[in-house]
C-alpha positions as CSV (number, residue, x, y, z in Angstrom):
1,M,-8.0,13.2,10.8
2,A,-8.6,12.6,7.1
3,N,-5.7,12.8,4.7
4,P,-6.1,14.1,1.1
5,D,-5.9,10.5,-0.2
6,G,-9.0,9.5,1.9
7,W,-7.1,7.7,4.6
8,L,-7.9,8.5,8.2
9,E,-4.8,9.0,10.4
10,H,-4.2,9.3,14.1
11,T,-1.0,10.0,16.1
12,V,-0.5,9.4,19.8
13,Q,2.6,9.3,22.0
14,V,3.8,8.3,25.5
15,Q,7.0,8.7,27.5
16,V,8.4,5.4,28.8
17,E,10.8,5.6,31.7
18,R,13.2,3.1,30.2
19,P,16.2,3.4,27.7
20,V,15.5,3.3,24.0
21,A,17.3,0.0,23.5
22,D,15.0,-1.8,26.0
23,V,11.8,-0.1,24.6
24,W,12.8,-1.0,21.1
25,R,13.5,-4.7,22.0
26,L,10.0,-5.0,23.5
27,W,8.1,-3.3,20.8
28,S,9.9,-4.9,17.9
29,D,8.8,-8.4,19.2
30,L,5.5,-8.0,17.3
31,E,4.0,-11.2,18.6
32,Q,3.9,-9.7,22.1
33,M,1.5,-6.8,21.0
34,P,-1.7,-8.5,22.3
35,N,-0.1,-7.9,25.8
36,W,-0.7,-4.2,25.5
37,M,-3.0,-3.5,22.4
38,Q,-6.6,-4.0,23.4
39,W,-8.1,-4.9,20.1
40,I,-5.1,-6.9,18.7
41,Q,-5.9,-10.6,19.4
42,A,-2.9,-12.2,17.6
43,V,0.2,-11.4,15.6
44,H,2.1,-14.2,13.8
45,I,5.5,-13.6,12.2
46,S,6.0,-15.4,8.9
47,P,8.9,-17.9,9.5
48,D,9.8,-18.1,5.8
49,Q,9.3,-14.4,4.8
50,P,11.1,-11.9,7.1
51,G,9.2,-8.7,7.6
52,L,5.8,-10.2,6.9
53,S,3.2,-10.8,9.7
54,S,-0.4,-11.8,10.0
55,W,-2.7,-9.9,12.3
56,V,-6.1,-10.4,13.9
57,L,-8.0,-7.4,15.3
58,G,-11.3,-7.8,17.0
59,T,-13.8,-7.7,19.8
60,Q,-16.8,-9.8,20.5
61,Q,-18.8,-8.0,17.8
62,F,-16.3,-8.0,14.9
63,H,-13.0,-9.4,13.5
64,F,-10.6,-8.1,10.9
65,T,-7.5,-9.8,9.6
66,W,-4.6,-8.6,7.4
67,R,-1.1,-9.3,6.4
68,S,1.5,-6.6,6.9
69,R,5.0,-6.0,5.8
70,I,7.7,-3.8,7.4
71,V,8.6,-1.2,4.7
72,K,11.3,0.6,6.7
73,Q,13.1,-0.1,9.8
74,I,15.8,2.0,11.5
75,H,17.3,0.3,14.6
76,H,16.2,2.1,17.8
77,Q,14.3,4.8,15.7
78,L,11.6,3.6,13.4
79,I,9.3,0.7,12.4
80,Q,7.1,1.5,9.4
81,W,4.5,-0.9,8.0
82,E,1.8,-1.3,5.5
83,A,-0.9,-3.9,5.0
84,I,-0.5,-6.0,1.9
85,D,-4.0,-7.5,2.1
86,G,-7.1,-7.5,4.3
87,L,-7.9,-4.5,6.4
88,P,-6.2,-1.5,4.7
89,N,-3.8,0.2,7.2
90,R,-0.3,1.6,7.4
91,G,1.7,3.5,10.0
92,A,4.8,3.9,11.9
93,I,6.2,3.7,15.4
94,R,9.0,6.2,16.2
95,F,11.3,6.0,19.1
96,Y,13.0,9.1,20.5
97,D,15.9,8.7,22.9
98,Q,15.5,11.0,25.8
99,N,18.1,9.3,27.9
100,P,17.2,7.7,30.3
101,N,13.6,7.8,28.9
102,T,12.1,7.1,25.5
103,I,9.3,8.8,23.7
104,V,7.2,6.3,21.7
105,K,5.1,8.0,19.0
106,M,2.6,5.9,17.0
107,T,0.9,7.0,13.8
108,V,-1.8,4.7,12.4
109,A,-3.7,5.3,9.1
110,Y,-6.6,3.2,7.8
111,A,-9.1,3.5,4.9
112,I,-12.8,3.3,5.2
113,P,-14.6,3.7,1.8
114,G,-15.7,7.1,0.7
115,I,-17.5,9.8,2.5
116,I,-18.9,7.2,5.1
117,G,-15.5,6.9,6.6
118,Q,-14.9,10.6,6.8
119,V,-18.3,11.2,8.5
120,M,-17.8,8.3,10.9
121,D,-14.3,9.6,11.7
122,R,-15.7,13.1,12.5
123,L,-18.7,11.8,14.5
124,F,-17.1,9.2,16.7
125,L,-14.7,6.8,15.1
126,G,-11.7,9.2,15.3
127,K,-12.1,9.9,19.0
128,L,-12.6,6.1,19.7
129,V,-9.5,5.1,17.7
130,E,-7.4,7.8,19.2
131,S,-8.4,7.1,22.8
132,T,-7.9,3.4,22.2
133,L,-4.4,3.9,20.7
134,Q,-3.5,6.2,23.6
135,A,-4.7,3.6,26.1
136,D,-2.7,1.0,24.2
137,L,0.5,3.1,24.5
138,N,-0.2,3.7,28.2
139,R,-0.5,-0.1,28.7
140,F,2.8,-0.5,26.7
141,R,4.5,2.0,29.1
142,N,3.3,0.0,32.1
143,Y,4.2,-3.3,30.4
144,A,7.7,-2.0,29.6
145,I,8.3,-0.8,33.1
146,S,7.2,-4.1,34.6
147,K,9.2,-6.3,32.1
148,I,12.5,-4.4,32.1
């Protein structure tokens, strides 16, 4: 869905049958994301700059890179980020304690220049991104259940 500022935004969620502390611990280890996010090939945490990370997203046809920073983090509740260079994106992961389960809600926004992005989003990109993000969260749920 297009925002007034031209960014395209998608939100998906999943219920994980594990306590919020365990789910938080797994998700906040960003370098593990390629285990459940289909298009994320690598995440590297900056050892000398806490909160900064480098990302590689891609398939056989394309690759995108960016550096990201955590702009807000509330323990067991929220991790919010924004790209500082490369592929323009931002978003948040929210954790809702539903003891003994956890709801994980992910919102991702990205910019594609001008009207092209909005048309692509309406035609096919939005559905593709949303279904991919939902599949990623489903994989995370299965990963969390198998690891905890």
